[in-house]
Rosetta silent file (secondary structure, phi, psi, omega in degrees, C-alpha in Angstrom):
SEQUENCE: MKKYFPHLIAIATVMSIAGYLLFQAPNKQAPNIQLTNIQGQKLNLSALKSQIVLINFWATSCTGCIQEMPELIKLQEKYNNNKYKTIAIAMDYDNPEYIANYVTEKKLPFFIQHDIDGKIAKSFGNVGLTPSTFLINKKGEIIKKYVGVADIKEIELLIEEEINKS
SCORE:     score description
SCORE:     0.000 S_00000001
   1 L     0.000  -39.343 -176.234   -8.389   20.369   36.900 S_00000001
   2 L   -62.481  -36.103 -177.944   -6.645   17.236   38.225 S_00000001
   3 L   -73.763  -20.686  179.241   -9.776   15.087   37.994 S_00000001
   4 L   -90.000  -16.156 -174.719  -10.306   16.224   34.338 S_00000001
   5 H   -55.160  -49.721  178.063   -6.679   15.708   33.329 S_00000001
   6 H   -59.253  -33.348  176.363   -6.989   11.931   32.455 S_00000001
   7 H   -67.446  -40.548  177.255  -10.046   12.788   30.332 S_00000001
   8 H   -63.046  -40.935  177.337   -8.141   15.492   28.495 S_00000001
   9 H   -63.400  -46.936 -179.802   -5.308   13.020   27.765 S_00000001
  10 H   -59.380  -44.719 -178.678   -7.801   10.462   26.519 S_00000001
  11 H   -66.559  -39.687 -179.648   -9.512   12.973   24.238 S_00000001
  12 H   -64.862  -40.215  179.042   -6.186   14.276   22.914 S_00000001
  13 H   -64.463  -44.618  179.116   -5.076   10.651   22.236 S_00000001
  14 H   -63.327  -40.543  179.525   -8.306    9.842   20.367 S_00000001
  15 H   -65.981  -38.646  179.144   -8.028   12.983   18.309 S_00000001
  16 H   -63.676  -44.204 -178.460   -4.398   12.208   17.498 S_00000001
  17 H   -67.047  -42.286 -179.645   -5.265    8.616   16.394 S_00000001
  18 H   -63.006  -41.711  176.976   -8.232    9.895   14.362 S_00000001
  19 H   -63.306  -41.678  178.508   -5.992   12.432   12.612 S_00000001
  20 H   -64.000  -46.219 -179.218   -3.410    9.745   11.889 S_00000001
  21 H   -68.904  -31.303  175.428   -5.951    7.369   10.530 S_00000001
  22 H   -61.794  -44.821 -178.245   -7.561   10.062    8.449 S_00000001
  23 H   -72.004  -26.667  177.730   -4.237   10.841    6.842 S_00000001
  24 H   -77.985  -15.259 -176.682   -3.578    7.081    6.331 S_00000001
  25 L   -54.691  134.436  178.030   -6.877    6.695    4.567 S_00000001
  26 L   -60.921  150.789  175.128   -6.467    5.417    1.012 S_00000001
  27 L    62.577   30.230  170.568   -7.037    7.861   -1.801 S_00000001
  28 E   -76.514  132.008 -179.222   -6.585   10.999    0.246 S_00000001
  29 E   -61.454  131.752  178.355   -5.809   13.852   -2.097 S_00000001
  30 L   -68.520  149.781  178.828   -2.137   14.872   -1.987 S_00000001
  31 L   -64.277  145.788  176.449   -1.538   18.431   -0.867 S_00000001
  32 L   -89.335   98.140 -175.120   -1.295   21.019   -3.602 S_00000001
  33 L  -122.524  151.312  175.326    2.135   22.432   -2.917 S_00000001
  34 E   -94.907  129.701  177.176    4.702   24.501   -4.777 S_00000001
  35 E  -113.155  149.808  172.144    8.173   22.988   -4.814 S_00000001
  36 E  -133.945  115.982 -177.105   11.544   24.526   -5.700 S_00000001
  37 L   -74.568  174.244 -173.579   14.402   22.127   -6.227 S_00000001
  38 L   -71.858   -2.894  173.822   17.984   22.816   -5.138 S_00000001
  39 L   -97.090   -5.976 -179.895   18.782   24.125   -8.630 S_00000001
  40 L    96.230    0.200  177.662   15.923   26.687   -8.330 S_00000001
  41 L   -75.158  145.095  179.863   13.389   25.027  -10.678 S_00000001
  42 E  -101.960  151.705  179.691    9.781   25.247   -9.642 S_00000001
  43 E  -156.300  133.286  174.493    7.157   22.531   -9.765 S_00000001
  44 E  -100.880  124.376 -179.580    3.523   22.472   -8.570 S_00000001
  45 H   -53.020  -39.319 -178.222    2.491   19.085   -7.327 S_00000001
  46 H   -67.187  -20.142  178.092   -0.983   19.454   -8.823 S_00000001
  47 H   -74.144   -6.373 -179.754    0.608   19.880  -12.269 S_00000001
  48 H   -95.149    7.571  176.079    1.727   16.274  -11.980 S_00000001
  49 L   -62.708  146.553 -170.561   -1.787   14.805  -12.181 S_00000001
  50 L    86.532    1.217  174.795   -1.821   12.150  -14.816 S_00000001
  51 L  -119.858  157.178  170.715    1.524   11.018  -13.519 S_00000001
  52 E   -92.237  128.270 -174.987    2.476    8.570  -10.791 S_00000001
  53 E  -125.047  135.075  175.547    4.486   10.399   -8.181 S_00000001
  54 E  -115.338  120.215  178.021    6.598    9.051   -5.381 S_00000001
  55 E  -103.944  123.991  179.141    7.427   11.582   -2.619 S_00000001
  56 E  -121.326  115.703  175.010   10.286   10.539   -0.380 S_00000001
  57 E   -87.740  126.683 -174.701   11.171   12.478    2.808 S_00000001
  58 E  -146.911  173.369  175.056   14.829   11.788    3.628 S_00000001
  59 L  -147.407  148.515  179.465   17.931   13.102    5.311 S_00000001
  60 L   -68.981  -18.879  178.814   21.621   12.602    4.659 S_00000001
  61 L   -89.502    1.000 -175.559   22.047   11.562    8.299 S_00000001
  62 L   -97.865  112.798 -178.364   19.362    8.828    7.978 S_00000001
  63 H   -64.300  -35.934  177.920   20.825    5.383    7.362 S_00000001
  64 H   -64.952  -36.160 -179.809   17.518    3.911    6.169 S_00000001
  65 H   -64.822  -46.297 -177.855   17.222    6.807    3.622 S_00000001
  66 H   -66.621  -35.228  178.106   20.716    6.203    2.283 S_00000001
  67 H   -62.491  -41.047 -175.519   19.984    2.465    2.205 S_00000001
  68 H   -89.048  -10.305 -177.820   16.866    2.843   -0.015 S_00000001
  69 H   -55.850  -45.149  178.948   18.168    5.626   -2.258 S_00000001
  70 H   -61.609  -32.009  175.724   19.750    3.254   -4.850 S_00000001
  71 H   -67.414  -39.414  176.917   16.343    1.467   -5.102 S_00000001
  72 H   -65.011  -37.005  175.662   14.564    4.769   -5.666 S_00000001
  73 H   -61.717  -45.135  178.917   17.096    5.588   -8.403 S_00000001
  74 H   -59.944  -41.058 -178.698   16.310    2.185  -10.070 S_00000001
  75 H   -60.382  -48.235 -177.688   12.564    2.897   -9.811 S_00000001
  76 H   -59.837  -44.810 -178.545   13.000    6.272  -11.492 S_00000001
  77 H   -65.369  -40.783  179.968   15.174    4.795  -14.246 S_00000001
  78 H   -65.760  -42.985 -173.438   12.784    1.861  -14.812 S_00000001
  79 H  -104.128    9.899 -175.810    9.573    3.896  -15.000 S_00000001
  80 L   -52.325  -38.789 -178.620   10.901    7.095  -16.431 S_00000001
  81 L   -88.639   11.078 -178.546    9.014    6.725  -19.708 S_00000001
  82 L  -115.516   36.888 -179.530    5.745    5.808  -17.958 S_00000001
  83 L    50.118   53.783  177.235    4.770    9.207  -16.556 S_00000001
  84 E  -124.498  138.331 -175.848    6.460    8.439  -13.248 S_00000001
  85 E  -139.100  131.670  171.229    8.286   11.000  -11.124 S_00000001
  86 E  -102.375  132.917  174.444   10.287   10.749   -7.956 S_00000001
  87 E  -121.802  121.610  178.280   10.533   13.759   -5.682 S_00000001
  88 E  -103.698  120.658 -177.242   12.971   13.577   -2.838 S_00000001
  89 E  -107.578  112.676  176.311   12.315   16.084   -0.011 S_00000001
  90 E   -79.501  139.440 -177.076   15.302   16.595    2.300 S_00000001
  91 L   -64.364  159.223 -175.208   14.207   17.434    5.834 S_00000001
  92 L   -63.599  -29.761 -176.581   14.507   20.935    7.231 S_00000001
  93 L   -80.263   -7.675 -177.043   17.263   19.922    9.700 S_00000001
  94 L   -77.738  151.089 -176.621   19.544   18.573    6.989 S_00000001
  95 L   -81.426  124.543  179.982   22.616   20.558    5.953 S_00000001
  96 H   -53.998  -36.272 -179.645   22.281   22.106    2.496 S_00000001
  97 H   -68.461  -40.305  178.115   25.951   21.374    1.725 S_00000001
  98 H   -67.353  -36.697  178.880   25.527   17.708    2.609 S_00000001
  99 H   -64.261  -52.386 -177.727   22.408   17.456    0.434 S_00000001
 100 H   -58.740  -40.803 -179.905   24.188   19.029   -2.549 S_00000001
 101 H   -68.263  -41.175  177.547   27.227   16.824   -2.119 S_00000001
 102 H   -61.928  -47.163 -178.846   25.115   13.663   -1.853 S_00000001
 103 H   -59.992  -42.549 -179.800   23.016   14.551   -4.876 S_00000001
 104 H   -67.727  -47.385 -177.248   26.151   15.230   -6.934 S_00000001
 105 H   -61.510  -46.949 -174.017   28.028   12.154   -5.680 S_00000001
 106 H   -90.633   -5.140 -179.701   25.124    9.749   -6.244 S_00000001
 107 L    53.374   52.007 -177.519   23.873   11.503   -9.404 S_00000001
 108 L   -61.802  121.916 -173.905   20.277   11.440   -8.149 S_00000001
 109 L   -89.258   26.547 -179.894   18.048   11.498  -11.236 S_00000001
 110 L  -136.117  176.623 -177.230   15.062   13.148   -9.631 S_00000001
 111 E   -71.329  125.416 -177.902   13.696   16.421   -8.297 S_00000001
 112 E  -117.829  119.896  176.197   15.391   17.263   -4.984 S_00000001
 113 E  -115.406  135.999  170.846   13.786   19.808   -2.634 S_00000001
 114 E   -97.551  119.665 -178.304   15.215   20.972    0.700 S_00000001
 115 L   -84.924   70.062 -170.214   12.269   21.588    2.993 S_00000001
 116 L   -51.665  -42.094 -175.179   14.032   24.499    4.669 S_00000001
 117 L  -104.835    1.298  175.965   11.076   25.621    6.797 S_00000001
 118 L    79.092    5.963 -176.135    9.362   22.250    7.290 S_00000001
 119 H   -67.787  -35.375 -179.355    6.147   23.370    5.449 S_00000001
 120 H   -67.578  -44.853  178.557    6.191   20.444    3.014 S_00000001
 121 H   -58.810  -41.818  179.328    6.593   17.894    5.812 S_00000001
 122 H   -64.863  -40.036 -175.806    3.758   19.584    7.626 S_00000001
 123 H   -69.002  -20.281  176.579    1.509   19.518    4.569 S_00000001
 124 L   -97.789   27.418  174.165    1.989   15.718    4.386 S_00000001
 125 L    90.784   33.120 -178.765    0.681   15.179    7.932 S_00000001
 126 L    58.544   53.430  178.134    3.678   16.405    9.959 S_00000001
 127 L   -59.724  126.651  177.561    6.249   13.969    8.621 S_00000001
 128 L  -128.377  -19.284 -178.308    8.913   13.630   11.357 S_00000001
 129 L  -106.720  140.240  178.674   10.417   10.267   10.739 S_00000001
 130 L  -120.930  147.970   -7.057   12.670    9.436    7.821 S_00000001
 131 L   -76.438  147.647  172.691   12.469    7.839    5.511 S_00000001
 132 E  -128.056  131.857 -174.673    8.752    8.480    4.870 S_00000001
 133 E  -129.142  135.943  177.551    7.438    7.715    1.429 S_00000001
 134 E  -122.205  130.373  174.245    4.103    8.541   -0.288 S_00000001
 135 E  -107.043  125.865 -177.475    2.941    7.006   -3.593 S_00000001
 136 E  -115.016  131.700 -178.251    0.456    9.215   -5.433 S_00000001
 137 L   -81.015 -177.227 -177.538   -1.689    7.930   -8.278 S_00000001
 138 L   -67.099  -15.149  178.682   -2.575    9.663  -11.529 S_00000001
 139 L   -91.454   -2.549 -177.599   -5.610   11.317   -9.908 S_00000001
 140 L    82.557   20.545  178.198   -3.349   13.010   -7.309 S_00000001
 141 E  -102.146  139.082  177.229   -4.440   10.689   -4.550 S_00000001
 142 E   -74.727  121.103 -177.631   -2.101    9.192   -1.977 S_00000001
 143 E  -105.919  -16.645  179.355   -2.473    5.435   -2.420 S_00000001
 144 E  -157.899  141.047  174.569    0.266    4.252   -0.045 S_00000001
 145 E  -126.820  136.624  176.730    2.364    5.648    2.768 S_00000001
 146 E  -122.019  131.914  170.110    5.494    4.053    4.174 S_00000001
 147 E  -114.250  120.899 -173.809    7.257    5.102    7.420 S_00000001
 148 L   100.509 -174.588 -178.150   10.701    3.559    7.485 S_00000001
 149 L   -58.245  125.706 -176.088   12.438    1.823    4.577 S_00000001
 150 L   -75.938  153.253  173.000    9.767    1.356    1.887 S_00000001
 151 L   -82.487   93.241 -171.445    8.841   -1.972    0.381 S_00000001
 152 H   -60.920  -38.926  179.420   10.215   -1.419   -3.122 S_00000001
 153 H   -60.487  -42.477  176.615    8.668   -4.609   -4.510 S_00000001
 154 H   -66.201  -40.379  178.370    5.193   -3.486   -3.352 S_00000001
 155 H   -60.947  -42.715 -178.621    5.802   -0.013   -4.778 S_00000001
 156 H   -61.929  -41.735 -179.168    6.686   -1.581   -8.145 S_00000001
 157 H   -63.301  -40.846  179.505    3.472   -3.620   -8.108 S_00000001
 158 H   -66.758  -39.635  176.822    1.456   -0.494   -7.306 S_00000001
 159 H   -61.505  -46.424  179.933    3.184    1.502  -10.066 S_00000001
 160 H   -60.168  -38.429  179.010    2.449   -1.307  -12.573 S_00000001
 161 H   -64.477  -44.148  179.746   -1.215   -1.329  -11.488 S_00000001
 162 H   -63.886  -41.585 -179.787   -1.398    2.483  -12.008 S_00000001
 163 H   -61.167  -40.637 -176.414    0.346    2.247  -15.409 S_00000001
 164 H   -75.550  -10.674  177.558   -2.136   -0.417  -16.501 S_00000001
 165 H   -75.093  -21.033 -174.738   -5.132    1.704  -15.492 S_00000001
 166 L   -34.287    0.000    0.000   -4.599    4.128  -18.351 S_00000001
């Protein structure tokens, strides 16, 4: 077993990298998931085809998440009439009370889901780091993924491109 162990590690590493690159591939179809926001409203992600969707995984304890939240609010307000929707997914480890307080205090104008069991993060390729952001085009394809604070200017350019494709 000892002489095979380095080979097993190498194979596992290659498979992990291949899986990561596969998920990073442009135009990968977004998972078809059912969401329920913190007010109890349901939304199926596939029902948002023909819209541009930004999915943001965040946590109230994440300084980068809190830093970028005002920019995500501005994006939602700017593109609200252009079939654009922001969905903020609070991580499973986040405290429901903290989420509710933050949403109320900041008047977040978008759909907020608490990923209580981690299934949504898993369906997006095992999201573990926050913030993680996915931009989805009108065909339901992931066109960009950001890990860490997203490049809002680049997101705006991509949204503009998608709007102009109509």
